[in-house]
Structure formats: C-alpha cells, structure tokens
N, C-alpha and C positions, 0 to 999 in steps of 0.2 A: 425334837431333833430336826434341824434344817434338812430339807431334801432338795436335791438338784438332779438335773438331767445329766450334767457333766461336771466332774471335778478335775481341774488341771493343776498338777503339782509342778511348780517351777514357772517363774515369770520372765524368763529370757525371751529371745526372739521367737523360739518355737512355741513355748507355752502361751505367750501373748497372742500369737497368730491363731492357735487352737481355740482360745477363749473367744476371740473376735468372730471367728468363723461360726462358732456355735450360736452366737447372738443372731447371725444372719438367718439361721434356721428357726429363730424364735424359741430357742431352748434356754432353760435356766442353768447358768454356769457359775461356778465359784473358782476363782484363780488364787492359788496360794503361792506366796513368794517370801522366803525367809530374809532376804537382804535387800536387793535393789531391782526394781522393775527394769527390764532391758538386758540384765545380765552381762555376759561377755560381749554382747553386741554393742554395748556402750562402754563398759568399764574394763580396763586392762585387756582389751580385745580388739575387735575389728575397727571400731570408730577411732579409738586412741591411736593405734598403730598407723592407720591410713591417714589420719591427720598429720602425724609425724612425717609420713612419706611425702605427702603433698607439699608440706613446708620444706622438707629437705630437697625435693625436686626443684622448687623455686630458687632456693639458695644455690644449688648446683648449676642451674640454668643461667643465673646471673653471673656466676663466676666463670662459666665456660665462655660467656660473652665478653666480660670486662677484663678478665685476666688473660685468657688464652688468645683472644682475638685482638685485644687492645693493650695488653701489658699493664693494666692498672692494678692498684692494690686490691687484694682479695676482700670480698664482702663477707662479714661475719655476723651471725645472729647469736645473741646470748642464750644460754639454756633457759634462763628465767623467761625470756620472751617466747621461747619454744613451748615451755610448759603453760604459759598463759594462753597461748593460742589453742593448745590441746584441751585445756580445761574449759575454755569458752565453748568449744565444739561439744564437749561432754555435757556441759550445762544446757546448751540449746536443745539437745536431744532428750535429756532427762526432763527438761521442762515440758516438752511436748507430751511425753508419756504421762507425767504427773497431771497435767491439765486434762488430758484425755480421760484418765481414770476418774478424776473428780467429777467431770461432766457426765460420764457414764453413770456414776452413782447418784447424781442429782437430777438427771433428766429422765425422759420416759423409759430409758433402758434400765432404771434401777430395779425393776421387778425381774429383770433377766440376768443382771450381772452383779456379782458380789466379789469383793476383793478382801482377802485375809492376809495380813502381814504376820507371817510366822512359818513354822515348819510343819509339813504334812507327813503323816505316818499312817500307812495303810494297816488297818486292823482286821479287815476282811475284804473280800472282793468288791463289796459295795459300801464300805465304811472307811472314813479317814479321820484320824484324830489330828486336830490342829493345835499345836502349842504356840500360842500367840506371842508376838514380841512384846506387846503391851496388853494387859487385861487377862481375863480368864481364858483357859483352854476349853475346847469343845469338840464334840464328835459330829460329823455331818454324814449324810447318806447320799450316794450318787449311783445312778444307773450305770454310768461309764466313768472310767478314770483314764486320763492321759498323763503319762509320766514324761516330763520335760525338764529333768533336773540338771541337764548339761554336763560339763566336764571340767577338768582342771589340768594344769600342766603336769606332765609326768616327771618324776625325779628318780635319781639313782640312789640305792641304799648306802653306798659308800662315799657319797659326796654330800657335805653339809651345805644346805641351802639356807642362807640367812636373809635373802631377798634384798641385800644391800651390797654385798661384795660378789657373792655367787647367787645369781638370780634366775628366775624363770620369767616368762612373759608377764606374770603378775607383778613382778618387782621392777622390771626395767623401765616402766613408765614413770616411776617415782624417783628417778635419779636426781641428785642435787646439782649436778653439773655434767658436762661432757666428760666421759672417761678418757684419759690419755691413751689407753689401750684397752681392747676388749677382745676376748676369745669367745667364739660361739661354737658350742658343741651341737652339731646337727646341721646338715646342708640341704634340708628340705625347704618347703615354702617359707615357713615362719623364720627359720634361721637366715635364709637368704634375704628375706624382706628386711630384717633388722640390720643385716650386713650392708644392704643398700642404703638404708637410712643414715647410718653413721658414716659410711663412706661419702655420701652426698654432702653432709655437713662439713666434712673435711677437717674435723678436730680430733678424730680418733683413729689410731692404728688398729685395724681390724684383722683378726686371725679367725679362720674358719676351719674347723676340724671335720673332714669329710671321710667317712669310713669306706666310701665307694671310690671308683676310679674317677668319677666326675660328680659335680654337684647336680642336684635335681635329677637323680637317676631314673625317676619314673617318666621323665619327659624325653623328647627326641634329642639326639646329640647336637643338632645344629642350634637348638634353643639353648641348651646348657652351655655350649661353647661360647655363644655370644655374651651371655650373662657372665660367665666365668672370666672371659677376656676383659670385660669391663671392670670387674672387681680388681683384677691384677693391674689394669691401667690406672685405677684410682688408688693403688698402693696397698690393697689387701693381700694377705698371705693365705693361700689355701693349702692346707695339709691334706693332700690327696692320699687315698688308700691308707689312712692313718687310724691307729687304734689308741684310744685313751687308756693309759696305764693307771694314772691317778691324777686327781685334782684336789687341791686343798688350799685353805687360807693360811698364808705365811706372812707375818709382820704386816697385816692389814691389806695384803695384795693376794693375787691368785697365782699359785705355782702349779703348772701342769706338765705331765710327761706323756709323750706320744711315741709310739713305735711304728715302724714300717715293715712291709713284707720282706724287704731286703736285709732285715736284721738291724738296721740303724734305729737309733732313738735320740730324742732330744728333750731337754727340760727348758721351759720358757716361763718367764715371769711377766704377768700383765696386771693391770689395775683392777679390772672387773671381768666377770664371766657370765655368760648367758647359756642356760641349758634349754635347748630347743629339740626335744627328742620325743615329741608326740604328746598325746593327752590321754587321761584316764576318765572313765565315766563316773559320775556321782550317783551311785546306786546303793551305797552303804547306808544303813540306818533309816530306810524309808519303808520297811515292813514288807518287802517282796515275799518273804517266806509265809506271811499270814494270808496271802492270796494265792499261794502255790505258783508264783511266777518263777519260771526257771531261768537261770543264768548260764550262758554258754562259756566255753573255755576262754573266750576273748573278753569276758566281762560285760557282755551285751545281752539285752533282754528282748529285743524285737524278734519275733519268730516268723511272722508271715505278713508281709506287706504292711508294716507298722503295727501289726497286731501281735500281742504276746500269746503264749500258750493258754493263758486265762482269757477267755473270749471277750470279756467286756473291758479289758485293760490294754491300752495301747502305749507305744513308746516312740518318741520322735526326737529329732535333734541329735546331739552327740550320742545318746544312749541307743539310737537305732542301729548304729554300727556302720553307717554310710559316711559320706564326705561331711566332715565337721565344719560346715560353712553356714552363715546366717541364712542365705537364700534357700539352701537345701533344707535346713531345719524348718523354715517357714512353710516351704512347699509340702514337706512331710506332714506337718501339723494340719494344714488345710485338707490334705488328702485323707488323713485319719478321721477328721470330723465329718467330711463328706461321705466317707465310707460308713460311719456310724449312723448319721442322721439322713443322709441323702441316698443311702443304699447304692453307693457308687460301685460299679462292677469293674471298671477299668483299673488295672494295677498301676502302681507308682512306677514310673520309668526314669532311669538316670541317663538314658542314651543321649539326650540333647541338653544336658546341664551345662550352662556356661559358667566358666570360672575365670578369675583374673588373679594374677600374681603381681604384686607391686614391687617390681624389680627395676633394673636399669639395663635395657628399657623394659617397660611393662609388658607382660605376657598374658594373652587371653586364649582360652581353649574351649572347644566344644567337640563332643564326639570322640572318635578314635584318633590316635596318633599313628604315625608311621611305625613306631616301635611296637605298639599293640597289634597292628596288622601283621607284622612279621611274627610276633609271638603266637598269634591266633591262626597263622597261615592263611590269611585272607589276601587274594590277589587284588591289587589296586592300581590306580593311576594317580600320580601326584603332580601337582603344578605349583610352582613357586614364582613369586615376583618380588624383586628387591624394592625397598622403599625409595631407592634413588631413581626409580622410574615413575614415581607418583608425584604429580605436580604439587599437591598440597604439602607433601613432605619436603620437597625442594624449597617451597616458599617459606616453610617453617625453619629451614636449615637444620632439619632433623631427619636425615636420610638413613640412619642406621635402623635396620629391621627388615622384615619380610612378611608376606602372607603365604600360607601354604594350605591348599585345599586337597582333600583326599576323597576320591570317588571310586566306585566299583569299576572293575576292569572289564567293562562290556559297553555295548552301545547306549544303554540307559544312563550310564554314568551317574548313579544315585550318590548323593553326598553322604559320606560316612563320618567326616570330621574336618576340623579346621584348626590351624595354629596361626596366631598372629603375634608378632613381637615388634614393638616399636611404638611411637607416639600414637595415641588414640586407639590403641589395639582393642580395648574393651568395647569401643563403639562400633567395631567392624564385624562382629560375629553374630549379631542377632538374627539377621535374615537367614544366615546359614543354619543357625539353631532351629529356626522355624521349619526350614525345608527338611532337616533331618527328622524332626518330629512328624512331618507329613509324608516322609518316605519318598521325597521328590528328587528329581535329577537336577541338572544345572541349567536347563533351558530357561527357567523362570529368571534366574540371575542374569543370564546373558541379555535378556530383553529389558531388564529393569534399568531405568534411567536414574543415575545418581547425580547429586548436585556437584557442580564444579566451582572451584577445586575442592576436593574432599579426599580424605584418606581412603574411604570406602570405594573410590573408583578403582582401586587396585584389585578389588574382588572381581569386578566385572571383567577386567583385563585377564585375570586368572582363568575364568571360565571360557573366555574367548580363545585363549591359548589352547584349551582342551578341544574346542570346536574348530581350531585352525582358522580363526577369523580375527585374530588379535591385531591391534594397531602396530605395536612393536613386535617384530618377528623374533621368535625365540632363537632361530638359527643365526640371527645377526648379533643379538645381545646374549650370547650363550652364558656369560658370567652373571647376568642379571635376571634372566628368564629361564626357568628350567621346567621341563615336562618329561616325565619318565614313568614307566611301569615298574611295579615292585612285586615280583613273584618269587616265592621261596627265598626271600631275603636278598634277591639279586635285582639290582637296578639296571634297567635298560632304557636308554633315551628313546622317546617317541619321535617319530619323524614329523617335524612341523616346519612350516614355511619360516 
C-alpha cells in the first residue's frame, strides 16, 4: 500500500494549491481528481465567464464610441468568435496545468508528488480508495486528508434543467448562438455578471428576476443603484420584489410566471433561462461517514479553521462554507497545509479579502461595507470621491464610478473597508486591503505617492478629505466629494473645507 503524508481529494484551485504547498514542506502528497485539473477555476466557471466579460466589455466600449459618439453602424461579434476566444483562454490555462503536472512527475519532485486520475473515497480516517479512470483501483494511506471537492450550481426541484434551454452556469458557456432573449433567476453576483455580459454584447433581451427590493442586496445601495441603472439603460428588465411561480419549457422556449407583493402577476415567454441561485457542495459519495466527519445543516464539513471534527481531515474551498471564490479557496488550502505541517497558530481571517464583481462598471470590495457597519452598529466615518474628479478617468472618458473608504469614527481613523466601482476598480484596493490586515489608519495612504495619471490617485484624495487636506474641497464640490459620519444608521456631514 502506498503511503503519503497528505492526500488531497479534488484537483480544482483549492486542491491544487494544497498539494503544491505540501511540496514546499518536502512532504509526500497524492492529488486525486476525477475529471479535469483546475475544476471550476477553468471550466464553466471563473476563467470562462471572465473571458466572456472581458470580450463583452470591449464590444460595448467600441459601440459606445462609434455608435453613440459618431453615429456609425454597430459593431457585432459572432457567437462563434466569442466561443473561439473563450476556448483559447481555457486551452492556455489547461495547458499550463498539464505541463506543470507532467514536469512535476518527471523531475526531482516525482518522489514527493503523485497524481491519480479517478475518484477518491474515504474508507477510514487514514485510508482512501481510488477508483481510477483508467487502470486498476487501489487503496492508499495518508497521515492527513484535505477535502477539496468543490461545488455545483444549485437547482430547483420543480424546474427541469436540460442545460440547453433552461441552464445553470455549467450550461450557459456552451450556447450555440446568442439567445434572442434570456431570463436570469437570481440577482446576486453570478446572475448580474451574466446579465452584464449579454447586455454588453447587445444581441439579447435580458430579464432579471430579483426577489429583493434591489439587485445585489448584500452590497451598499449606491453600488446596487449604479449597476441597476446601467442594466436598465442597456435595455434589461429587472423584476424587483418578484416571486417565481413557475418556469417550464413550452414549444422549445421558456415560459415563466412571476408574482409581486401588490398581487399582480405576469407570464413571459423567452428563448432561454439561466438559474443563478447559489451552489451546493460536492460531499456526497466520498465516504465522510467512514471517518466520522460530521456535516452541519448547511451541508458543510469544515468545523474549526479549515479543520473538520476529525482532527486529521481538513476541508477547503466550496466545502469550507466561506466565500466560494478561487482566491479564497487557494488561501484556505495553503492555510490548512501550513497548519498541518508548519504548525501555524494564526487563524484564517477573512477581514481583508479582496473581491471583484464583473459588472458594469466593475465593482471591487474589501472589508466592511456601510450596510454592514449599520447592521453591526459600528460608528464610522465615510468618504467618497466621484470618478469625474480623477484625471485618469477623465482621460479614459470613463467617469462613471466612485471610491468609498470607511474608517473608525475616532482620531485614529483605522480603515475598516473600501468599495470601488468603475474602471480599474480591482486595481485600486490592494493597498487598502494591506492596511486593514495591518490594523492601520489612513496616514500611510495620505503620504503614499501614486503615479499620475492613475485611477488610484482617487484613494489618496479620499484620505486627504478625511484629514481636511484635500486638493479639491468637499464643501465646493458637494455633489462629487462626500464626507460624513454614520452613527446608529444616521448620516451626518462632516465639516470640511
């Protein structure tokens, strides 16, 4: 029987990161993956959808210039060309993983790393049965096990999903052409990202079913409003406060009925539908019961800082129960391995996690939002600067957006969070994320010299406003520069020059 220091079940972003980190410690590790290395980080997930978004943004940008500004004929890209670009991106990343694994197996790492193509099934806390895709099955022994089996799109029991007419995120990447019309059930991040993609391409009438009063209900209202206004400007229909009564395939199309709180209802027929209602963890059929690993009422198995109730078994990525993002899964995986072999004492923290939502415009976040501060009754000071006051945004002719920084309501003004919406938003939050992790205030940001012209200059002007040393005075540009305290949910303007 082969023996390993670590067995990793699942070769997506989380599992792969765990295996590579174990190699750093000089440990012998086996990585088991039943389908494709890279998982949803490459296939029908992050890379696929973000490639579509990047391409759609370019198409939309061209059309905003040549159609709206110059009145020329609209530029269109065939779906065949869209798919070719997406498949090229997938191939590039897939090729990197494939080459990396082959070299690991052939080079000096071969004594440390083994890759098994097949399904892993836990038969005891230290034994895993591998049903190979090709060849004989076998049992291996491992001191520790990391479960990184990922997740899958959630479905509804009364809606037939054929992944061609009614789809999840697994099926929508395999469309044969632009749908003439598309309804999206769910106005969270994934639903809004696909709504953005198809609105950008301009070939699809988009309907968005939102059971809340506004889209992106977990985010601040000013963020959600800007994104929602852009959807409607691009011709999308948002069914706010709507309840889906039924959805079915009729004559090769999708018919759905929605009702509203005022008692009204309507039936609409569209060509395609996308269900974007969250994800479920892949924990069935992996033998958790044989190792006495407990599952909570949310279908999650991580119990204590990536560790399950069975002390030598860890869970990372989607199955950990935290944010289902590639970077979070990789971070959890590295943390788990460092905890196992490096005796790491510091607990995993999610306070300074940076995220990006590929919307119109893009949204980047880190730390607490205004909404969360109100919910947690945390007194804060908030400062906002509109993109129209940032030289780089003016040069790019992309002045829609703002930066918002949230600090403690005291003289230290420690940074609690930031929200950025607009061009290059994701490039603007890293310094703030670092200061949140370091539990620092705004003084360091105020003295940091940013390149000119750059979007991130707006961050510096934000903190200068808090210090009352800004170049543009908030009292002069009241509609563009805002500085206020937020206590018990009440906004009070701060006196600034």
